[in-house]
C-alpha positions as CSV (number, residue, x, y, z in Angstrom):
1,X,-107.5,-17.1,-16.9
2,X,-105.2,-19.2,-19.0
3,X,-102.9,-16.1,-19.5
4,X,-102.7,-15.6,-15.7
5,X,-101.8,-19.3,-15.2
6,X,-99.0,-19.1,-17.8
7,X,-97.6,-16.0,-16.0
8,X,-97.7,-17.8,-12.7
9,X,-95.9,-20.8,-14.2
10,X,-93.2,-18.6,-15.7
11,X,-92.6,-16.9,-12.4
12,X,-92.3,-20.2,-10.6
13,X,-89.9,-21.4,-13.2
14,X,-87.8,-18.3,-12.9
15,X,-87.7,-18.5,-9.2
16,X,-86.7,-22.2,-9.4
17,X,-83.9,-21.3,-11.8
18,X,-82.6,-18.5,-9.5
19,X,-82.6,-20.9,-6.5
20,X,-80.7,-23.5,-8.5
21,X,-78.1,-20.9,-9.6
22,X,-77.6,-19.8,-6.0
23,X,-77.0,-23.4,-4.9
24,X,-74.5,-23.9,-7.7
25,X,-72.7,-20.7,-6.8
26,X,-72.5,-21.7,-3.1
27,X,-71.1,-25.0,-4.2
28,X,-68.5,-23.4,-6.4
29,X,-67.3,-21.1,-3.6
30,X,-66.8,-24.1,-1.4
31,X,-64.8,-25.8,-4.1
32,X,-62.7,-22.6,-4.6
33,X,-62.1,-22.4,-0.8
34,X,-61.2,-26.1,-0.7
35,X,-58.7,-25.7,-3.6
36,X,-57.1,-22.6,-2.0
37,X,-56.7,-24.4,1.4
38,X,-55.2,-27.4,-0.4
39,X,-52.7,-25.3,-2.3
40,X,-51.6,-23.5,0.9
41,X,-51.1,-26.9,2.6
42,X,-49.0,-28.2,-0.3
43,X,-46.9,-25.0,-0.3
44,X,-46.3,-25.3,3.4
45,X,-45.2,-28.9,3.0
46,X,-42.9,-28.1,0.2
47,X,-41.2,-25.3,2.1
48,X,-40.7,-27.5,5.2
49,X,-39.2,-30.2,3.0
50,X,-37.0,-28.1,0.7
51,X,-36.7,-24.6,2.2
52,X,-34.4,-25.6,5.1
53,X,-32.3,-27.9,2.9
54,X,-31.6,-25.0,0.7
55,X,-30.3,-23.0,3.6
56,X,-28.2,-25.9,4.8
57,X,-26.8,-26.3,1.3
58,X,-25.8,-22.6,1.3
59,X,-24.1,-22.9,4.7
60,X,-22.3,-26.0,3.7
61,X,-21.2,-24.4,0.4
62,X,-19.9,-21.3,2.2
63,X,-17.9,-23.5,4.6
64,X,-16.5,-25.7,2.0
65,X,-15.3,-22.9,-0.3
66,X,-11.5,-22.6,0.6
67,X,-10.4,-19.2,1.5
68,X,-7.8,-17.7,-0.8
69,X,-4.3,-17.0,0.3
70,X,-4.1,-13.6,2.0
71,X,-2.8,-10.9,-0.3
72,X,0.6,-9.6,0.5
73,X,0.7,-5.9,0.6
74,X,2.8,-4.2,-2.0
75,X,4.8,-2.5,0.7
76,X,5.9,-5.9,2.0
77,X,7.1,-7.1,-1.4
78,X,9.2,-4.0,-2.3
79,X,10.3,-0.9,-0.5
80,X,11.5,2.2,-2.1
81,X,14.4,4.3,-0.7
82,X,15.5,7.9,-1.5
83,X,19.1,8.8,-2.6
84,X,20.5,12.3,-3.2
85,X,23.0,12.5,-6.1
86,X,25.2,15.5,-6.2
87,X,28.6,16.7,-7.3
88,X,30.0,15.7,-10.7
89,X,26.8,14.1,-11.9
90,X,24.8,15.3,-14.9
91,X,21.4,15.5,-13.2
92,X,21.7,16.2,-9.5
93,X,18.7,15.6,-7.3
94,X,16.9,13.1,-5.1
95,X,16.0,9.8,-6.7
96,X,13.4,7.2,-5.6
97,X,14.8,3.7,-6.2
98,X,14.0,0.2,-5.0
99,X,15.7,-1.2,-2.0
100,X,18.9,-3.0,-3.0
101,X,19.7,-0.7,-5.9
102,X,23.4,-0.2,-6.6
103,X,25.2,3.1,-7.1
104,X,25.9,2.5,-10.8
105,X,22.2,2.0,-11.5
106,X,21.4,5.4,-9.9
107,X,24.1,7.0,-11.9
108,X,22.4,5.8,-15.1
109,X,19.1,7.3,-13.8
110,X,20.9,10.6,-13.2
111,X,22.1,10.7,-16.8
112,X,25.7,9.7,-16.1
113,X,28.7,11.5,-14.6
114,X,30.4,14.6,-15.9
115,X,33.7,14.3,-17.8
116,X,35.8,15.8,-14.9
117,X,34.6,13.3,-12.3
118,X,37.0,11.3,-10.2
119,X,35.6,8.0,-11.3
120,X,37.5,6.0,-8.7
121,X,36.3,8.2,-5.8
122,X,33.0,6.4,-5.3
123,X,32.4,2.6,-5.2
124,X,29.7,2.2,-7.8
125,X,29.2,-1.5,-7.1
126,X,27.9,-1.0,-3.5
127,X,24.3,-1.0,-2.5
128,X,22.8,2.4,-1.8
129,X,21.4,3.2,1.7
130,X,18.1,5.0,2.3
131,X,18.6,8.7,2.9
132,X,22.2,8.6,1.7
133,X,23.7,11.5,-0.1
134,X,26.3,10.4,-2.7
135,X,28.8,13.1,-3.7
136,X,30.9,12.6,-6.8
137,X,34.0,14.8,-6.6
138,X,36.0,16.1,-9.5
139,X,39.6,15.2,-10.2
140,X,40.7,18.6,-8.9
141,X,39.0,18.0,-5.6
142,X,40.7,14.7,-5.1
143,X,44.1,16.1,-6.1
144,X,43.7,19.0,-3.6
145,X,42.8,16.5,-0.9
146,X,39.2,17.9,-0.4
147,X,37.7,14.4,-0.9
148,X,38.6,11.0,0.6
149,X,38.2,8.1,-1.9
150,X,35.9,5.4,-0.7
151,X,37.9,2.4,0.5
152,X,41.1,4.3,1.1
153,X,42.7,4.8,4.5
154,X,42.2,8.5,4.4
155,X,39.7,9.6,7.0
156,X,37.7,12.8,7.3
157,X,39.0,15.0,10.1
158,X,35.9,16.4,11.7
159,X,37.9,19.2,13.3
160,X,39.0,20.7,10.0
161,X,37.0,19.1,7.2
162,X,35.2,21.4,4.8
163,X,31.5,21.3,4.2
164,X,32.0,19.4,1.0
165,X,34.2,16.8,2.7
166,X,31.7,16.3,5.5
167,X,29.0,15.8,2.9
168,X,30.8,12.8,1.6
169,X,30.0,10.9,4.8
170,X,26.9,8.6,4.7
171,X,23.8,10.5,5.8
172,X,25.5,13.8,6.2
173,X,23.8,16.4,4.0
174,X,24.5,20.1,3.7
175,X,22.5,21.1,6.8
176,X,24.2,18.5,9.1
177,X,27.6,19.4,7.6
178,X,27.0,23.1,8.6
179,X,25.8,22.0,12.0
180,X,29.1,20.1,12.6
181,X,31.2,23.1,11.5
182,X,29.1,25.4,13.7
183,X,29.5,23.1,16.7
184,X,33.3,22.9,16.4
185,X,33.6,26.6,15.8
186,X,31.5,27.5,18.8
187,X,33.9,25.7,21.2
188,X,37.2,24.0,21.2
189,X,36.3,21.4,18.6
190,X,35.9,17.7,19.0
191,X,38.0,15.9,21.5
192,X,36.9,12.4,20.3
193,X,34.9,11.1,17.4
194,X,32.1,10.3,19.8
195,X,31.6,14.0,20.4
196,X,30.0,14.3,17.0
197,X,26.9,12.8,18.6
198,X,26.5,16.1,20.4
199,X,25.7,17.8,17.2
200,X,22.0,18.2,16.6
201,X,20.5,15.6,14.3
202,X,23.4,13.1,14.7
203,X,22.2,10.1,16.7
204,X,23.7,6.7,17.5
205,X,22.6,5.0,14.3
206,X,24.2,7.7,12.1
207,X,27.3,7.6,14.2
208,X,27.6,3.9,13.7
209,X,27.6,4.5,9.9
210,X,30.3,7.1,9.9
211,X,32.6,6.2,12.9
212,X,35.0,4.2,10.7
213,X,35.3,7.1,8.2
214,X,36.1,10.0,10.6
215,X,39.0,11.0,12.8
216,X,40.1,14.0,14.9
């Protein structure tokens, strides 16, 4: 009988311990929930106090940062032009040079002039024009009258000038020189210097560049 009573007492003790453990666990869960809720509330308060301020700071900073000066495109700073060098020059061809380059500078790029060049025929100090063909005649060409020296009073007669003579005019290349010759040979020639504008490819702008250099 005493053994049975001891067993009953032990069972009761175990049950009481289990009940106490359950109560403690329920209490711990409530504490955990309470802590979690408290943390969430604190996070919400911190966000409302500091989160919007951060955004405002970012906006203010973005507005206060001065914008840099707009970059100027390279094409606005410098412009390149193309010049054709031909005649008594060592390296004939088309040269790409900065706007404002003078003739003597392009001569240096072309390797210089040949020994038989008529050095006085071309004004080397003037500024080159875009699309210009610069022809350097020889001494023989100048003596024969096939070339008019720049700055002289001798004008190019468009009714009888050779292809080489016509090519000394600003902007007149080989194809335009041949067009001028073809035009005058197909009719009665030019009756005025303005008639040269009737040639294909010669517009008002080009005429303005050559009108003081031609005659009939």
